[in-house]
N, C-alpha and C positions, 0 to 999 in steps of 0.2 A: 504494500500500500504506500501511497505517497501523499504528501502535502495536505491540501484542504480536505480531500475525501477521507483520508485517514483520520484527521483530527475530528471531523464531523461524525464519522462512524464510531470513534472512541467516545466522544462526548455523549452521543445519544444511544450508546450501547447496542448498536445494530448487530443483529444475529445473522451472520452468513453461514448457512447450513446447506447440506446437500452435496451433489457431485460437481463441485467447481473445478474446471480445468484451469491451468495457468493462463491460457489465452482468454477464456471467458471472464476470469477474475480481473485480468488487465483491462478488458473492454468495459466491464462494470465500473472500475475505478476511474478510467479515463472519462467515461460519460458522466460520472458523478462529479468529477472535477469541473467539467463544463457546466453542468447544471447548478452546482453550488456556487460557482463563480457568478452566474447570472442572478442567483438569489442572495448573494452576500450582503446586499444592502439591508435586508430584513430577515434576520435569523429565525424569527417566529414562523416563517414559511416552512421551515423544516423540523419544527418541534414534534410533528406527528411521527417522525422517524424513531422516537425513543423506543428501544426494545423491539423494533420491527424485524420479524424474520424475513430475510431475503434468501429465497431457496432456489438452488439449481436442481432441476429435475427434468428428465426427458419427456416433457409434456408434448402434446400434439401442436399446440399453439406456440408462437414465438415468446409470448409472455402472458401472464394472467395476474390480475390484482383484485383484491377485496380489501375490506377495512382492516383485516387481521394480518395479511401477509402479501408478499409479492413473489411470484414464481417466474423463473426464466428457463428457457430451453438452452443449456450451455452450448449445444452443438451448432446453433445458428444465431448466436447473440450478436447484435449490432448496437452501436451507441444510440441510434435512433430509438430502437426498441426499449432500451433502458430508460431513456428520458420519457418516452411515451408512457410506460408503465408507472414511472414516478409521478407523471401528470395525473394518472388515474388515482394513485394513492393520495395525492394532495387533494383531489376532488372528494374522495371518500372521507378524508379527515375533516373536510368542511361540511360534512353531511350532504354532499352533492350540491351544495349551494353555488360553488364556483361555476360548474357547468350550467346550472340553471340561470345564474346571472348573465353568463355569456350568451346563452340562448336568447334571453330577453334583450340584451344589448344589441345583438345582431339581427333581431327580428326573425329568428329561425323557428321552425315548427315541424311537428311530425316525429316519426312516421305514425301512420294509422295502424296499430299493431295487428288487428285481425286481417285487414285488407293486405297489409304487407306480408303476413304469413301465407295468405291465400295465393297472392301473386307476387312473389319476391322479385321477379324480373321486371315488373311494371314500375317504371321510374315515378309514376304519379303518386305511388304510395311510399316512396322513400322519404327520408329526412330532407327537408328543404332548408338549405343553409342561410336563408335570408340575405343579409348584406354579404355580397360576394367580394372576393372569392373565398372558398373554404381553404384551409391551410395547404392541402395537397390534392384537391379534387375530392370527389365523393364516389361512393359505390353503394351497393345494396346493404352493406353492413354499417354504413355511416349513421350515427345518431348523436344525441346531445353529449353523451359521455365520450364518445370517440372524437367528436369535434373538439372538445376541450383538451383531451390528451394529445391530439395531433397539433393543436395550437401551441401547447407547451413545448413539444419537440421542435416545432417550426421556429419558435422564439429562440431556442438554444442553437438550432442549426438552420439558419435562414437560407443559406445557399442550397442545401439539400432539399429544403421545402420548395424553393423556387423550381428546382429541377423536376421534382415530383409533380408539381402543379402543371408545369409545361408539358410533361409527358401525358397528363390526363386532359390536355386541351383547356386548362383553366389557368393559364399563365397570368401572373399579376399585372403585367403590362396591358393585357386586354381590358382590365378594369381601372386603369389609370394609376397603378401603384408601382413604385420601383422595387420594393422589397416587402417581405412579410411584415416588417415593423410598421409600415405605413398603412396596412390594411386594418379594418375595424377589429379583427381578432388580435392582431399584433398590438394595437393600442390598448385593448382590453387587458391582455396578459401583462403588458408593461405596467399599467396602472395597478393591477392586482399585486404584482411583485413589489412595486415601490411604495404603495400606500396602503395595501390591504383592502382597498375599497374599489 
């Protein structure tokens, strides 16, 4: 472990358990350095980490998060995935208020659960991201919680977010923005990090 990530993990007694490889552990720590660097202005943003189990496990997904733990598949771990899952954990720690507030701020809505389940390929029943563009485009799995977690990752990795948005045909320039930071979601995450409001 190194620097800021090591000191934060020690301070908050983060519990790293499971089948961590050296490569996966290094990816986790690098991503945490990036994330904690963005959050350094307000340490209360990471108090929810106290005693949090961060588990390496060969799960089917890239990562999974609930209010009690974060799990990563160490075989395919990327820095984006780490920050995305930490975004979910931050949202859970707020009682899902962070994603709800961002949904309201961006005038987003949906999806309609029964209709979406009945016709998952029908874009009419997908989550509608309101103030465009979404961090990296959208798909059938996009919802309020994913919107927020992707926005946190995009805030930490704006160049990667721009590339992903371009690949999905929702490049920021199409909406008059130079980078993620200038978008409504970028402004919301910045305000949330720096003021807590």
